[in-house]
N, C-alpha and C positions, 0 to 999 in steps of 0.2 A: 290231331295231334295232343288238344290239350287231355281228351279221354287217356291216354295213354301216360301223359305225366301226371294226372290227378290220381289215377289207379296205382303208379308207381310210390309215388308221395306217400298215399294212405297205407300201401302195403309194406310200405319201409317205416311206417308210424312216424313221419314226418309232423313237427308241431303246427306247422302252419305253410301256406302255398298264397302267396303273393302275387297276383297275376294281373294283365293289362285286359280288360274288356275295351268296351268303348262308349262313348256319348251316340255312336249311330245306333245302337240299340233302342233309344228313345227317339229317333227320329232325326235326327241331325245328317241329313241327307237332301241333295236336289230331289224333287218331287216326292218327298216324304208327307204322309199324313199329318195333320197340324196334332200335337201332343192332347192329352185329355184336360191338362189345365198348367200354367204357370204359376209359380216356376215348377220345372220339372223335377220330380221326384223320381226314386228306386223303385218304387212298387206301382209306378203306373206301367201299364200293358205295353209291351213291345211294339214297336212302329218300323217294321221291317218293309225296306226297300232294295236291299241288295245281297248278295250270296254275303258278302262280307258281314254285313249286321246280322243276319241269320246264324253264321258262324259263329259271332261273338254271343247271341242268345244262348245258343245250344250250348257252348260252355259254360254259360252261367247256371243252366239247368244241370250240368253234368257238376258244377263244382258244387251246386247246393246238395243234390243227390250225395256227394262222397262226403259232403259236411255234415250231413244229417245219418250218415251209417257208418260213420270212421270217428277216430278219434282226432283226426287232421282237421284243421280250421283253415275254411279257404276265403280268401279276401279279393275280390274283383274291383277293380278301378275302373269306371268309366271315365275317362277322360274326356275334357272338351278338347280345344285347339289348343295345342302345346307351343308357346311361344318362348322366345329366349329374349334375354333383354335387349341384343341388336336389333331385333323385330319390332321393339317399341316404336322406333321410327315410321316403320309401314302403318303401322294401327293410327297413330297420329294423323298422317297424311289422310287415312280413309274413312276419318271420325264422321264425314258430313254425308256419306254413301251407303246407307242403309242396305241395299242390294247386295254390295260385295259380301258381306258375311250373314247375310239372312239365313241361307241353309243351316249354320250351326247356332241358330237364336244368338248371335253376336256374342257366344260365350268363349271364353278362353280360360287357360292357367299358365301362371308363369312355371317355366321348368326347375327353378327353385323351390316353387311352392309345391310342385308337384315330388321332388324329392323327400321334400319335410314330410310330405304327408305317406310316402312310401317307407321313410323310416320310423313313421310313429305306428304304422300298422305291425310293422317287423319287429316294434321293442314293446307293442302292447301286451297286457296280459289278459284282455278282452279274449274269448275264446268262443266268440259268436260268429259264425259264418255268414259272410255279407258281401253286399256289393254295394259301393258307395260311388256318389259323384265327385271328380275333381274337378273344381271349377274355381275361378277367382270369385271376387265378392262383386265384380262390376261388369259393365257389357263393354264393347270393343267401341261404342259411340257416346257420344254427350249429349242424345237425348234421352229422356226419360223413358225407363223400361215400360210401364205402363202405357203412354202413348204409342210406343211401337206394338205393344201387345192389342192395342185397339185398331192400330191403322191394319197391320198385317195379318192378324188372326182375330177376326173380330167376333168370330163365336166360340172362341174358348175361353173358360174362364181364366181369369187374371188376379191372383193374390197377391199384387206387387205395389209396394206402397209407391203413391203419386210422386211425381218429381224427383225419385230417385233413379241411378243409374244400376240397380242391383242386377246381379245376374239373371237370367231367367232359366239356369238352372239352379235345383238347391243344393247347398251343402251342408245342411243341418245333419244329417245321418254322419258325415265324416267328422262332423265338430263334437257330436254328440256319444260316437263310439270310440274316439280316438284324441280326441281333441284339438282336432286340426282346425287353424283359423290362417286364410291365407294372409300373406304379409305384403307381397309385390303387385302392385298396379302399372299399368301402361301410362297413367296419369301423373 
């Protein structure tokens, strides 16, 4: 389906296409392989363990193809777990159980921040085709992110500051390309 949309957008000379990919490409699924390193960046090799993740990865490659061969800019947003303000009480109740949200590396994004990111990409003058992570600045737990990496992923390099609850997904590319900084936290 995305092929048809991307092809039509390119043929119609649309200026930009913003579409939702998924953090599942980076391995946020039960039984996924551990990532190459933490924080997870957009340049890491896909960790595909479902047809859904595969379809998103193929869409990313398709967008890259059209972005490099046409005048249309394609921006794929790899969203982590999307939460609404009314979900914050659930997150607070689960802060001491790392197993509950381990499969997505305890990462999330507030829907209001995701909306801001989409608006920033839509109004940007940047013409670079890109895949960007959409993540909050912190995790869903009160424990140190470096401590979580050491306990649950001891063989995966972790470049996370000690004693912080920094997200295990990097938001640096979204900040660099579009000036995005998450404003909301369940804390």
